[in-house]
N, CA and C atoms of all chains as a GROMACS GRO file, in nm:
protein
  630
    1MET      N    1  11.982   9.091  12.090
    1MET     CA    2  11.888   9.093  11.977
    1MET      C    3  11.956   9.155  11.855
    2SER      N    4  11.941   9.089  11.743
    2SER     CA    5  12.005   9.136  11.621
    2SER      C    6  11.940   9.266  11.572
    3LEU      N    7  12.021   9.354  11.511
    3LEU     CA    8  11.967   9.480  11.459
    3LEU      C    9  11.881   9.458  11.335
    4ILE      N   10  11.921   9.358  11.256
    4ILE     CA   11  11.838   9.318  11.142
    4ILE      C   12  11.768   9.189  11.184
    5VAL      N   13  11.636   9.195  11.189
    5VAL     CA   14  11.562   9.083  11.246
    5VAL      C   15  11.568   8.960  11.156
    6ASN      N   16  11.594   8.847  11.219
    6ASN     CA   17  11.601   8.720  11.147
    6ASN      C   18  11.460   8.660  11.136
    7THR      N   19  11.381   8.718  11.048
    7THR     CA   20  11.241   8.677  11.032
    7THR      C   21  11.231   8.542  10.960
    8PRO      N   22  11.121   8.470  10.983
    8PRO     CA   23  11.099   8.341  10.916
    8PRO      C   24  11.064   8.364  10.770
    9PRO      N   25  11.054   8.258  10.691
    9PRO     CA   26  11.014   8.276  10.552
    9PRO      C   27  10.875   8.341  10.543
   10PRO      N   28  10.852   8.429  10.443
   10PRO     CA   29  10.719   8.490  10.426
   10PRO      C   30  10.615   8.382  10.396
   11PRO      N   31  10.486   8.414  10.419
   11PRO     CA   32  10.434   8.544  10.461
   11PRO      C   33  10.440   8.565  10.612
   12TYR      N   34  10.462   8.692  10.650
   12TYR     CA   35  10.447   8.738  10.788
   12TYR      C   36  10.406   8.885  10.777
   13TYR      N   37  10.390   8.954  10.888
   13TYR     CA   38  10.338   9.091  10.882
   13TYR      C   39  10.434   9.194  10.938
   14ALA      N   40  10.427   9.316  10.883
   14ALA     CA   41  10.508   9.428  10.930
   14ALA      C   42  10.416   9.541  10.972
   15VAL      N   43  10.445   9.603  11.086
   15VAL     CA   44  10.378   9.726  11.125
   15VAL      C   45  10.480   9.838  11.110
   16ILE      N   46  10.457   9.924  11.013
   16ILE     CA   47  10.548  10.035  10.984
   16ILE      C   48  10.495  10.159  11.055
   17PHE      N   49  10.569  10.207  11.155
   17PHE     CA   50  10.525  10.323  11.232
   17PHE      C   51  10.624  10.438  11.207
   18THR      N   52  10.574  10.544  11.146
   18THR     CA   53  10.657  10.661  11.115
   18THR      C   54  10.608  10.778  11.198
   19SER      N   55  10.699  10.853  11.259
   19SER     CA   56  10.654  10.959  11.348
   19SER      C   57  10.748  11.079  11.350
   20LEU      N   58  10.689  11.195  11.379
   20LEU     CA   59  10.765  11.317  11.406
   20LEU      C   60  10.746  11.350  11.553
   21GLN      N   61  10.856  11.376  11.624
   21GLN     CA   62  10.846  11.401  11.767
   21GLN      C   63  10.822  11.548  11.799
   22SER      N   64  10.753  11.571  11.909
   22SER     CA   65  10.732  11.706  11.960
   22SER      C   66  10.854  11.747  12.043
   23ASP      N   67  10.849  11.866  12.103
   23ASP     CA   68  10.958  11.909  12.191
   23ASP      C   69  10.939  11.858  12.333
   24ASN      N   70  10.820  11.806  12.362
   24ASN     CA   71  10.789  11.756  12.495
   24ASN      C   72  10.805  11.604  12.501
   25LEU      N   73  10.923  11.558  12.539
   25LEU     CA   74  10.951  11.415  12.539
   25LEU      C   75  10.961  11.358  12.680
   26GLU      N   76  10.899  11.429  12.775
   26GLU     CA   77  10.901  11.382  12.913
   26GLU      C   78  10.837  11.243  12.924
   27GLY      N   79  10.912  11.150  12.975
   27GLY     CA   80  10.860  11.014  12.995
   27GLY      C   81  10.871  10.925  12.872
   28TYR      N   82  10.914  10.982  12.760
   28TYR     CA   83  10.914  10.906  12.634
   28TYR      C   84  11.009  10.786  12.635
   29VAL      N   85  11.134  10.810  12.675
   29VAL     CA   86  11.236  10.704  12.668
   29VAL      C   87  11.198  10.586  12.758
   30GLU      N   88  11.152  10.617  12.878
   30GLU     CA   89  11.110  10.512  12.972
   30GLU      C   90  10.997  10.429  12.910
   31MET      N   91  10.900  10.500  12.850
   31MET     CA   92  10.786  10.429  12.791
   31MET      C   93  10.830  10.347  12.670
   32ALA      N   94  10.916  10.403  12.588
   32ALA     CA   95  10.964  10.330  12.469
   32ALA      C   96  11.035  10.201  12.511
   33ASN      N   97  11.120  10.210  12.613
   33ASN     CA   98  11.189  10.091  12.662
   33ASN      C   99  11.092   9.988  12.718
   34LYS      N  100  10.994  10.038  12.792
   34LYS     CA  101  10.893   9.949  12.851
   34LYS      C  102  10.813   9.878  12.742
   35MET      N  103  10.774   9.952  12.640
   35MET     CA  104  10.695   9.893  12.532
   35MET      C  105  10.778   9.790  12.453
   36PHE      N  106  10.907   9.819  12.438
   36PHE     CA  107  10.995   9.726  12.369
   36PHE      C  108  11.003   9.593  12.447
   37GLU      N  109  11.019   9.604  12.579
   37GLU     CA  110  11.024   9.483  12.665
   37GLU      C  111  10.893   9.405  12.656
   38LEU      N  112  10.784   9.480  12.663
   38LEU     CA  113  10.650   9.419  12.665
   38LEU      C  114  10.617   9.353  12.531
   39ALA      N  115  10.652   9.420  12.422
   39ALA     CA  116  10.624   9.366  12.288
   39ALA      C  117  10.691   9.230  12.270
   40GLN      N  118  10.814   9.220  12.321
   40GLN     CA  119  10.888   9.094  12.307
   40GLN      C  120  10.822   8.976  12.377
   41GLN      N  121  10.736   9.007  12.472
   41GLN     CA  122  10.667   8.899  12.545
   41GLN      C  123  10.537   8.856  12.477
   42GLN      N  124  10.497   8.928  12.372
   42GLN     CA  125  10.368   8.900  12.308
   42GLN      C  126  10.378   8.782  12.211
   43ALA      N  127  10.273   8.704  12.208
   43ALA     CA  128  10.264   8.594  12.111
   43ALA      C  129  10.268   8.652  11.970
   44GLY      N  130  10.343   8.589  11.882
   44GLY     CA  131  10.347   8.633  11.743
   44GLY      C  132  10.449   8.741  11.712
   45PHE      N  133  10.514   8.796  11.816
   45PHE     CA  134  10.614   8.901  11.793
   45PHE      C  135  10.742   8.840  11.736
   46LEU      N  136  10.793   8.897  11.626
   46LEU     CA  137  10.912   8.841  11.560
   46LEU      C  138  11.036   8.928  11.578
   47GLY      N  139  11.016   9.058  11.605
   47GLY     CA  140  11.131   9.146  11.621
   47GLY      C  141  11.100   9.287  11.576
   48ILE      N  142  11.197   9.377  11.594
   48ILE     CA  143  11.174   9.519  11.563
   48ILE      C  144  11.303   9.580  11.507
   49GLU      N  145  11.285   9.672  11.412
   49GLU     CA  146  11.397   9.747  11.354
   49GLU      C  147  11.359   9.895  11.362
   50SER      N  148  11.448   9.979  11.410
   50SER     CA  149  11.407  10.116  11.437
   50SER      C  150  11.524  10.213  11.427
   51ALA      N  151  11.497  10.333  11.375
   51ALA     CA  152  11.596  10.442  11.372
   51ALA      C  153  11.522  10.574  11.368
   52ARG      N  154  11.586  10.678  11.420
   52ARG     CA  155  11.526  10.812  11.415
   52ARG      C  156  11.629  10.915  11.375
   53GLU      N  157  11.596  10.998  11.275
   53GLU     CA  158  11.674  11.119  11.247
   53GLU      C  159  11.571  11.232  11.246
   54GLU      N  160  11.546  11.293  11.130
   54GLU     CA  161  11.438  11.392  11.125
   54GLU      C  162  11.304  11.326  11.153
   55VAL      N  163  11.293  11.205  11.098
   55VAL     CA  164  11.172  11.125  11.115
   55VAL      C  165  11.210  10.994  11.183
   56GLY      N  166  11.120  10.937  11.260
   56GLY     CA  167  11.142  10.806  11.320
   56GLY      C  168  11.075  10.699  11.237
   57VAL      N  169  11.148  10.594  11.205
   57VAL     CA  170  11.090  10.483  11.129
   57VAL      C  171  11.112  10.355  11.211
   58THR      N  172  11.003  10.296  11.257
   58THR     CA  173  11.008  10.174  11.337
   58THR      C  174  10.924  10.068  11.269
   59VAL      N  175  10.985   9.954  11.241
   59VAL     CA  176  10.912   9.843  11.180
   59VAL      C  177  10.915   9.725  11.276
   60SER      N  178  10.798   9.682  11.321
   60SER     CA  179  10.791   9.560  11.402
   60SER      C  180  10.731   9.449  11.316
   61TYR      N  181  10.777   9.327  11.340
   61TYR     CA  182  10.735   9.212  11.259
   61TYR      C  183  10.655   9.116  11.345
   62TRP      N  184  10.550   9.059  11.284
   62TRP     CA  185  10.455   8.975  11.356
   62TRP      C  186  10.418   8.856  11.268
   63SER      N  187  10.383   8.747  11.333
   63SER     CA  188  10.350   8.626  11.255
   63SER      C  189  10.214   8.633  11.188
   64ASP      N  190  10.121   8.711  11.245
   64ASP     CA  191   9.986   8.714  11.190
   64ASP      C  192   9.912   8.840  11.236
   65LEU      N  193   9.799   8.868  11.172
   65LEU     CA  194   9.721   8.989  11.200
   65LEU      C  195   9.659   8.985  11.340
   66ALA      N  196   9.620   8.866  11.385
   66ALA     CA  197   9.556   8.854  11.516
   66ALA      C  198   9.652   8.901  11.627
   67SER      N  199   9.781   8.868  11.614
   67SER     CA  200   9.881   8.911  11.713
   67SER      C  201   9.896   9.063  11.714
   68ILE      N  202   9.892   9.123  11.595
   68ILE     CA  203   9.902   9.270  11.585
   68ILE      C  204   9.782   9.335  11.654
   69LYS      N  205   9.665   9.279  11.630
   69LYS     CA  206   9.542   9.333  11.688
   69LYS      C  207   9.545   9.324  11.841
   70ARG      N  208   9.591   9.209  11.892
   70ARG     CA  209   9.601   9.192  12.038
   70ARG      C  210   9.697   9.293  12.098
   71TRP      N  211   9.811   9.314  12.034
   71TRP     CA  212   9.911   9.409  12.084
   71TRP      C  213   9.857   9.551  12.079
   72LYS      N  214   9.785   9.586  11.973
   72LYS     CA  215   9.728   9.720  11.960
   72LYS      C  216   9.632   9.751  12.075
   73SER      N  217   9.561   9.648  12.123
   73SER     CA  218   9.460   9.671  12.227
   73SER      C  219   9.508   9.629  12.367
   74HIS      N  220   9.637   9.599  12.382
   74HIS     CA  221   9.696   9.568  12.513
   74HIS      C  222   9.686   9.692  12.601
   75SER      N  223   9.641   9.676  12.725
   75SER     CA  224   9.608   9.792  12.810
   75SER      C  225   9.727   9.887  12.830
   76GLU      N  226   9.845   9.833  12.856
   76GLU     CA  227   9.960   9.922  12.878
   76GLU      C  228  10.004   9.990  12.748
   77HIS      N  229   9.986   9.918  12.637
   77HIS     CA  230  10.019   9.976  12.507
   77HIS      C  231   9.919  10.084  12.468
   78LEU      N  232   9.792  10.065  12.508
   78LEU     CA  233   9.690  10.167  12.480
   78LEU      C  234   9.726  10.300  12.547
   79LEU      N  235   9.775  10.290  12.670
   79LEU     CA  236   9.817  10.411  12.743
   79LEU      C  237   9.933  10.478  12.669
   80ALA      N  238  10.029  10.397  12.625
   80ALA     CA  239  10.144  10.451  12.551
   80ALA      C  240  10.098  10.520  12.422
   81GLN      N  241  10.003  10.460  12.353
   81GLN     CA  242   9.951  10.519  12.228
   81GLN      C  243   9.884  10.654  12.256
   82GLN      N  244   9.808  10.658  12.367
   82GLN     CA  245   9.739  10.783  12.401
   82GLN      C  246   9.838  10.894  12.434
   83LEU      N  247   9.941  10.860  12.512
   83LEU     CA  248  10.043  10.960  12.546
   83LEU      C  249  10.119  11.003  12.422
   84GLY      N  250  10.144  10.908  12.333
   84GLY     CA  251  10.214  10.939  12.208
   84GLY      C  252  10.137  11.043  12.128
   85LYS      N  253  10.009  11.018  12.108
   85LYS     CA  254   9.925  11.110  12.030
   85LYS      C  255   9.915  11.247  12.095
   86LYS      N  256   9.903  11.246  12.230
   86LYS     CA  257   9.875  11.369  12.304
   86LYS      C  258  10.001  11.452  12.326
   87CYS      N  259  10.114  11.385  12.353
   87CYS     CA  260  10.234  11.457  12.398
   87CYS      C  261  10.355  11.446  12.306
   88TRP      N  262  10.389  11.326  12.265
   88TRP     CA  263  10.522  11.301  12.209
   88TRP      C  264  10.533  11.317  12.058
   89TYR      N  265  10.422  11.300  11.987
   89TYR     CA  266  10.428  11.306  11.840
   89TYR      C  267  10.347  11.423  11.785
   90THR      N  268  10.403  11.493  11.691
   90THR     CA  269  10.327  11.598  11.622
   90THR      C  270  10.256  11.538  11.501
   91ALA      N  271  10.305  11.427  11.452
   91ALA     CA  272  10.241  11.357  11.340
   91ALA      C  273  10.290  11.213  11.341
   92TYR      N  274  10.207  11.123  11.296
   92TYR     CA  275  10.250  10.983  11.285
   92TYR      C  276  10.162  10.911  11.184
   93LYS      N  277  10.212  10.800  11.138
   93LYS     CA  278  10.132  10.713  11.051
   93LYS      C  279  10.169  10.568  11.081
   94THR      N  280  10.068  10.484  11.089
   94THR     CA  281  10.088  10.340  11.111
   94THR      C  282  10.036  10.266  10.990
   95ARG      N  283  10.117  10.175  10.938
   95ARG     CA  284  10.076  10.096  10.822
   95ARG      C  285  10.092   9.947  10.854
   96ILE      N  286   9.989   9.872  10.826
   96ILE     CA  287   9.992   9.727  10.847
   96ILE      C  288  10.012   9.662  10.711
   97ALA      N  289  10.119   9.585  10.699
   97ALA     CA  290  10.155   9.530  10.567
   97ALA      C  291  10.191   9.382  10.576
   98ARG      N  292  10.156   9.310  10.471
   98ARG     CA  293  10.185   9.167  10.462
   98ARG      C  294  10.314   9.149  10.382
   99VAL      N  295  10.418   9.096  10.446
   99VAL     CA  296  10.545   9.074  10.376
   99VAL      C  297  10.530   8.951  10.287
  100GLU      N  298  10.550   8.972  10.158
  100GLU     CA  299  10.527   8.865  10.061
  100GLU      C  300  10.657   8.801  10.013
  101ARG      N  301  10.766   8.878  10.024
  101ARG     CA  302  10.893   8.831   9.971
  101ARG      C  303  11.005   8.901  10.047
  102ASP      N  304  11.117   8.833  10.070
  102ASP     CA  305  11.232   8.903  10.126
  102ASP      C  306  11.361   8.838  10.076
  103TYR      N  307  11.469   8.914  10.083
  103TYR     CA  308  11.599   8.861  10.044
  103TYR      C  309  11.710   8.946  10.106
  104GLY      N  310  11.833   8.895  10.101
  104GLY     CA  311  11.946   8.961  10.166
  104GLY      C  312  11.980   8.884  10.292
  105ASP      N  313  12.098   8.913  10.350
  105ASP     CA  314  12.139   8.836  10.468
  105ASP      C  315  12.105   8.910  10.595
  106MET      N  316  10.926  11.781  10.000
  106MET     CA  317  10.869  11.647  10.021
  106MET      C  318  10.846  11.624  10.170
  107SER      N  319  10.728  11.574  10.199
  107SER     CA  320  10.692  11.551  10.339
  107SER      C  321  10.774  11.437  10.398
  108LEU      N  322  10.804  11.445  10.529
  108LEU     CA  323  10.881  11.339  10.596
  108LEU      C  324  10.797  11.215  10.616
  109ILE      N  325  10.667  11.236  10.641
  109ILE     CA  326  10.574  11.123  10.647
  109ILE      C  327  10.497  11.125  10.516
  110VAL      N  328  10.511  11.019  10.440
  110VAL     CA  329  10.457  11.020  10.303
  110VAL      C  330  10.304  11.016  10.304
  111ASN      N  331  10.247  11.100  10.221
  111ASN     CA  332  10.101  11.108  10.208
  111ASN      C  333  10.055  11.004  10.105
  112THR      N  334  10.057  10.880  10.147
  112THR     CA  335  10.022  10.769  10.057
  112THR      C  336   9.871  10.764  10.031
  113PRO      N  337   9.831  10.706   9.917
  113PRO     CA  338   9.689  10.694   9.884
  113PRO      C  339   9.625  10.585   9.971
  114PRO      N  340   9.493  10.568   9.964
  114PRO     CA  341   9.430  10.460  10.040
  114PRO      C  342   9.487  10.323   9.998
  115PRO      N  343   9.503  10.230  10.094
  115PRO     CA  344   9.551  10.095  10.060
  115PRO      C  345   9.452  10.025   9.968
  116PRO      N  346   9.499   9.923   9.894
  116PRO     CA  347   9.633   9.866   9.901
  116PRO      C  348   9.736   9.939   9.816
  117TYR      N  349   9.860   9.938   9.866
  117TYR     CA  350   9.977   9.982   9.790
  117TYR      C  351  10.094   9.900   9.847
  118TYR      N  352  10.214   9.923   9.800
  118TYR     CA  353  10.325   9.837   9.842
  118TYR      C  354  10.437   9.914   9.912
  119ALA      N  355  10.504   9.844  10.003
  119ALA     CA  356  10.618   9.901  10.076
  119ALA      C  357  10.740   9.813  10.052
  120VAL      N  358  10.854   9.876  10.025
  120VAL     CA  359  10.982   9.805  10.022
  120VAL      C  360  11.058   9.848  10.146
  121ILE      N  361  11.075   9.755  10.239
  121ILE     CA  362  11.143   9.783  10.365
  121ILE      C  363  11.288   9.738  10.350
  122PHE      N  364  11.380   9.835  10.352
  122PHE     CA  365  11.522   9.804  10.334
  122PHE      C  366  11.596   9.838  10.464
  123THR      N  367  11.651   9.736  10.528
  123THR     CA  368  11.724   9.754  10.654
  123THR      C  369  11.870   9.721  10.630
  124SER      N  370  11.961   9.804  10.680
  124SER     CA  371  12.102   9.780  10.649
  124SER      C  372  12.196   9.823  10.761
  125LEU      N  373  12.310   9.757  10.764
  125LEU     CA  374  12.421   9.796  10.852
  125LEU      C  375  12.534   9.844  10.762
  126GLN      N  376  12.588   9.962  10.790
  126GLN     CA  377  12.692  10.018  10.704
  126GLN      C  378  12.831   9.970  10.743
  127SER      N  379  12.917   9.962  10.643
  127SER     CA  380  13.058   9.931  10.666
  127SER      C  381  13.132  10.060  10.702
  128ASP      N  382  13.263  10.052  10.719
  128ASP     CA  383  13.343  10.172  10.746
  128ASP      C  384  13.385  10.241  10.617
  129ASN      N  385  13.365  10.172  10.505
  129ASN     CA  386  13.403  10.229  10.375
  129ASN      C  387  13.281  10.288  10.305
  130LEU      N  388  13.260  10.419  10.327
  130LEU     CA  389  13.140  10.482  10.270
  130LEU      C  390  13.173  10.576  10.155
  131GLU      N  391  13.289  10.553  10.093
  131GLU     CA  392  13.330  10.637   9.980
  131GLU      C  393  13.227  10.630   9.868
  132GLY      N  394  13.175  10.746   9.830
  132GLY     CA  395  13.078  10.752   9.720
  132GLY      C  396  12.935  10.725   9.762
  133TYR      N  397  12.915  10.688   9.889
  133TYR     CA  398  12.781  10.647   9.933
  133TYR      C  399  12.679  10.762   9.928
  134VAL      N  400  12.713  10.876   9.985
  134VAL     CA  401  12.616  10.986   9.995
  134VAL      C  402  12.573  11.034   9.857
  135GLU      N  403  12.672  11.047   9.767
  135GLU     CA  404  12.641  11.091   9.630
  135GLU      C  405  12.545  10.992   9.564
  136MET      N  406  12.573  10.862   9.582
  136MET     CA  407  12.488  10.760   9.520
  136MET      C  408  12.349  10.760   9.583
  137ALA      N  409  12.343  10.773   9.715
  137ALA     CA  410  12.213  10.774   9.783
  137ALA      C  411  12.127  10.890   9.733
  138ASN      N  412  12.189  11.007   9.719
  138ASN     CA  413  12.115  11.124   9.668
  138ASN      C  414  12.068  11.103   9.525
  139LYS      N  415  12.158  11.045   9.444
  139LYS     CA  416  12.125  11.019   9.304
  139LYS      C  417  12.008  10.920   9.293
  140MET      N  418  12.012  10.815   9.375
  140MET     CA  419  11.906  10.714   9.371
  140MET      C  420  11.773  10.772   9.419
  141PHE      N  421  11.780  10.862   9.516
  141PHE     CA  422  11.659  10.927   9.565
  141PHE      C  423  11.595  11.011   9.454
  142GLU      N  424  11.678  11.086   9.382
  142GLU     CA  425  11.629  11.167   9.270
  142GLU      C  426  11.568  11.079   9.161
  143LEU      N  427  11.639  10.971   9.131
  143LEU     CA  428  11.598  10.882   9.023
  143LEU      C  429  11.468  10.806   9.059
  144ALA      N  430  11.459  10.763   9.183
  144ALA     CA  431  11.340  10.689   9.227
  144ALA      C  432  11.214  10.773   9.210
  145GLN      N  433  11.228  10.902   9.242
  145GLN     CA  434  11.113  10.992   9.232
  145GLN      C  435  11.061  11.007   9.090
  146GLN      N  436  11.146  10.976   8.993
  146GLN     CA  437  11.103  10.988   8.853
  146GLN      C  438  11.037  10.860   8.802
  147GLN      N  439  11.037  10.753   8.883
  147GLN     CA  440  10.985  10.625   8.836
  147GLN      C  441  10.832  10.620   8.847
  148ALA      N  442  10.771  10.553   8.749
  148ALA     CA  443  10.627  10.530   8.753
  148ALA      C  444  10.594  10.446   8.875
  149GLY      N  445  10.488  10.483   8.945
  149GLY     CA  446  10.443  10.405   9.060
  149GLY      C  447  10.509  10.441   9.191
  150PHE      N  448  10.610  10.528   9.191
  150PHE     CA  449  10.677  10.569   9.315
  150PHE      C  450  10.587  10.663   9.394
  151LEU      N  451  10.567  10.634   9.523
  151LEU     CA  452  10.477  10.716   9.606
  151LEU      C  453  10.551  10.799   9.709
  152GLY      N  454  10.675  10.758   9.744
  152GLY     CA  455  10.749  10.835   9.844
  152GLY      C  456  10.840  10.746   9.925
  153ILE      N  457  10.918  10.808  10.014
  153ILE     CA  458  11.017  10.733  10.091
  153ILE      C  459  11.028  10.792  10.232
  154GLU      N  460  11.050  10.704  10.330
  154GLU     CA  461  11.071  10.744  10.469
  154GLU      C  462  11.198  10.674  10.515
  155SER      N  463  11.290  10.746  10.578
  155SER     CA  464  11.420  10.686  10.605
  155SER      C  465  11.488  10.748  10.727
  156ALA      N  466  11.557  10.664  10.805
  156ALA     CA  467  11.638  10.713  10.917
  156ALA      C  468  11.748  10.611  10.942
  157ARG      N  469  11.860  10.661  10.998
  157ARG     CA  470  11.969  10.569  11.033
  157ARG      C  471  12.026  10.604  11.169
  158GLU      N  472  12.038  10.504  11.256
  158GLU     CA  473  12.116  10.517  11.379
  158GLU      C  474  12.213  10.398  11.375
  159GLU      N  475  12.199  10.304  11.468
  159GLU     CA  476  12.282  10.183  11.459
  159GLU      C  477  12.250  10.107  11.331
  160VAL      N  478  12.122  10.106  11.299
  160VAL     CA  479  12.073  10.039  11.179
  160VAL      C  480  12.003  10.143  11.091
  161GLY      N  481  12.006  10.124  10.961
  161GLY     CA  482  11.933  10.212  10.870
  161GLY      C  483  11.801  10.145  10.832
  162VAL      N  484  11.692  10.220  10.842
  162VAL     CA  485  11.561  10.168  10.804
  162VAL      C  486  11.502  10.262  10.700
  163THR      N  487  11.486  10.212  10.578
  163THR     CA  488  11.433  10.293  10.468
  163THR      C  489  11.312  10.221  10.411
  164VAL      N  490  11.200  10.292  10.408
  164VAL     CA  491  11.079  10.233  10.351
  164VAL      C  492  11.036  10.318  10.231
  165SER      N  493  11.033  10.256  10.114
  165SER     CA  494  10.980  10.327   9.997
  165SER      C  495  10.844  10.268   9.964
  166TYR      N  496  10.756  10.354   9.913
  166TYR     CA  497  10.618  10.313   9.885
  166TYR      C  498  10.594  10.317   9.735
  167TRP      N  499  10.519  10.218   9.687
  167TRP     CA  500  10.496  10.201   9.544
  167TRP      C  501  10.351  10.162   9.519
  168SER      N  502  10.299  10.198   9.403
  168SER     CA  503  10.158  10.169   9.375
  168SER      C  504  10.133  10.022   9.345
  169ASP      N  505  10.235   9.950   9.293
  169ASP     CA  506  10.213   9.811   9.253
  169ASP      C  507  10.347   9.736   9.243
  170LEU      N  508  10.339   9.605   9.235
  170LEU     CA  509  10.459   9.521   9.230
  170LEU      C  510  10.540   9.539   9.102
  171ALA      N  511  10.470   9.566   8.991
  171ALA     CA  512  10.540   9.583   8.864
  171ALA      C  513  10.636   9.703   8.870
  172SER      N  514  10.594   9.810   8.935
  172SER     CA  515  10.680   9.928   8.950
  172SER      C  516  10.803   9.896   9.033
  173ILE      N  517  10.786   9.817   9.138
  173ILE     CA  518  10.898   9.777   9.223
  173ILE      C  519  10.997   9.693   9.142
  174LYS      N  520  10.944   9.603   9.063
  174LYS     CA  521  11.029   9.516   8.981
  174LYS      C  522  11.108   9.598   8.878
  175ARG      N  523  11.041   9.694   8.814
  175ARG     CA  524  11.110   9.780   8.716
  175ARG      C  525  11.223   9.858   8.783
  176TRP      N  526  11.195   9.913   8.901
  176TRP     CA  527  11.296   9.991   8.972
  176TRP      C  528  11.414   9.904   9.015
  177LYS      N  529  11.385   9.782   9.061
  177LYS     CA  530  11.491   9.690   9.103
  177LYS      C  531  11.588   9.660   8.988
  178SER      N  532  11.534   9.655   8.864
  178SER     CA  533  11.618   9.619   8.751
  178SER      C  534  11.663   9.739   8.667
  179HIS      N  535  11.638   9.860   8.717
  179HIS     CA  536  11.685   9.982   8.649
  179HIS      C  537  11.838   9.981   8.648
  180SER      N  538  11.897  10.011   8.532
  180SER     CA  539  12.042   9.993   8.516
  180SER      C  540  12.125  10.071   8.619
  181GLU      N  541  12.092  10.197   8.641
  181GLU     CA  542  12.170  10.276   8.738
  181GLU      C  543  12.149  10.227   8.881
  182HIS      N  544  12.027  10.179   8.907
  182HIS     CA  545  11.998  10.125   9.040
  182HIS      C  546  12.069   9.992   9.061
  183LEU      N  547  12.083   9.913   8.956
  183LEU     CA  548  12.158   9.786   8.965
  183LEU      C  549  12.302   9.811   9.008
  184LEU      N  550  12.364   9.914   8.950
  184LEU     CA  551  12.501   9.949   8.987
  184LEU      C  552  12.506   9.988   9.135
  185ALA      N  553  12.410  10.068   9.178
  185ALA     CA  554  12.405  10.110   9.319
  185ALA      C  555  12.390   9.988   9.410
  186GLN      N  556  12.306   9.893   9.372
  186GLN     CA  557  12.286   9.773   9.453
  186GLN      C  558  12.416   9.692   9.464
  187GLN      N  559  12.487   9.682   9.351
  187GLN     CA  560  12.613   9.607   9.350
  187GLN      C  561  12.718   9.672   9.442
  188LEU      N  562  12.728   9.806   9.432
  188LEU     CA  563  12.824   9.877   9.517
  188LEU      C  564  12.784   9.865   9.664
  189GLY      N  565  12.654   9.869   9.688
  189GLY     CA  566  12.604   9.854   9.825
  189GLY      C  567  12.647   9.722   9.886
  190LYS      N  568  12.622   9.614   9.813
  190LYS     CA  569  12.658   9.479   9.861
  190LYS      C  570  12.808   9.466   9.880
  191LYS      N  571  12.885   9.520   9.784
  191LYS     CA  572  13.029   9.500   9.780
  191LYS      C  573  13.103   9.589   9.881
  192CYS      N  574  13.056   9.715   9.894
  192CYS     CA  575  13.134   9.813   9.970
  192CYS      C  576  13.065   9.870  10.094
  193TRP      N  577  12.940   9.913  10.078
  193TRP     CA  578  12.881  10.001  10.180
  193TRP      C  579  12.807   9.930  10.292
  194TYR      N  580  12.760   9.808  10.266
  194TYR     CA  581  12.680   9.739  10.368
  194TYR      C  582  12.750   9.612  10.416
  195THR      N  583  12.749   9.589  10.546
  195THR     CA  584  12.800   9.462  10.599
  195THR      C  585  12.686   9.361  10.608
  196ALA      N  586  12.563   9.410  10.613
  196ALA     CA  587  12.446   9.323  10.613
  196ALA      C  588  12.325   9.406  10.570
  197TYR      N  589  12.230   9.341  10.508
  197TYR     CA  590  12.108   9.413  10.470
  197TYR      C  591  11.996   9.312  10.449
  198LYS      N  592  11.875   9.362  10.452
  198LYS     CA  593  11.760   9.279  10.420
  198LYS      C  594  11.656   9.366  10.349
  199THR      N  595  11.597   9.311  10.244
  199THR     CA  596  11.492   9.381  10.170
  199THR      C  597  11.364   9.300  10.182
  200ARG      N  598  11.257   9.368  10.219
  200ARG     CA  599  11.127   9.300  10.231
  200ARG      C  600  11.023   9.372  10.146
  201ILE      N  601  10.951   9.295  10.067
  201ILE     CA  602  10.844   9.350   9.982
  201ILE      C  603  10.711   9.319  10.050
  202ALA      N  604  10.635   9.423  10.082
  202ALA     CA  605  10.513   9.403  10.160
  202ALA      C  606  10.395   9.480  10.101
  203ARG      N  607  10.279   9.421  10.114
  203ARG     CA  608  10.155   9.482  10.065
  203ARG      C  609  10.087   9.552  10.182
  204VAL      N  610  10.074   9.685  10.174
  204VAL     CA  611  10.009   9.759  10.281
  204VAL      C  612   9.858   9.739  10.270
  205GLU      N  613   9.800   9.686  10.377
  205GLU     CA  614   9.659   9.649  10.372
  205GLU      C  615   9.572   9.749  10.447
  206ARG      N  616   9.634   9.823  10.541
  206ARG     CA  617   9.558   9.913  10.625
  206ARG      C  618   9.652  10.021  10.675
  207ASP      N  619   9.604  10.144  10.690
  207ASP     CA  620   9.687  10.247  10.754
  207ASP      C  621   9.598  10.346  10.828
  208TYR      N  622   9.658  10.414  10.924
  208TYR     CA  623   9.585  10.518  10.998
  208TYR      C  624   9.685  10.613  11.062
  209GLY      N  625   9.632  10.728  11.111
  209GLY     CA  626   9.717  10.834  11.165
  209GLY      C  627   9.722  10.947  11.066
  210ASP      N  628   9.774  11.062  11.109
  210ASP     CA  629   9.774  11.179  11.020
  210ASP      C  630   9.908  11.194  10.950
   0.00000   0.00000   0.00000
């Protein structure tokens, strides 16, 4: 999988997830890998770009809002979200955005 | 400045910049710091979230498209963009997106 996602021509959607991690990361890496595998199997999933330093910035791309909504309410993803809020993140923000234009290779 | 930007209620805009760095990073850090300082002085700038591992993911937030356009064509920023393309990045993608919804603390 390419590090820079080869998205189709706009419009499509981006979910921008920014987070600060806690000191308790037990189970985090396993869950992150599992969610990455699972997301790739979802209808409408276009790809993901992610990096973490002081803050984690993860952008996943989707073909439409309905696909984002389905993924948000996927049972295994719901569990991951709950553990994230409760254990792994001290703060986070999720933004749903419509990509209107893009350029660059 | 907060690591997770305290953006106003949607709608507002996000510029998602994803990049792969080259081995020639001469002058990069100085320019990145300068651009960060300069961006903060621009009308419509709301904040920035950024991290780099294998890939760099930087999301800047803006109140409207006109502010993004002004910043893109700012003379000092134009020079930075040219140096980025020519020297510092082996690949990059810029996406302009309208944030329609957000949640989390």
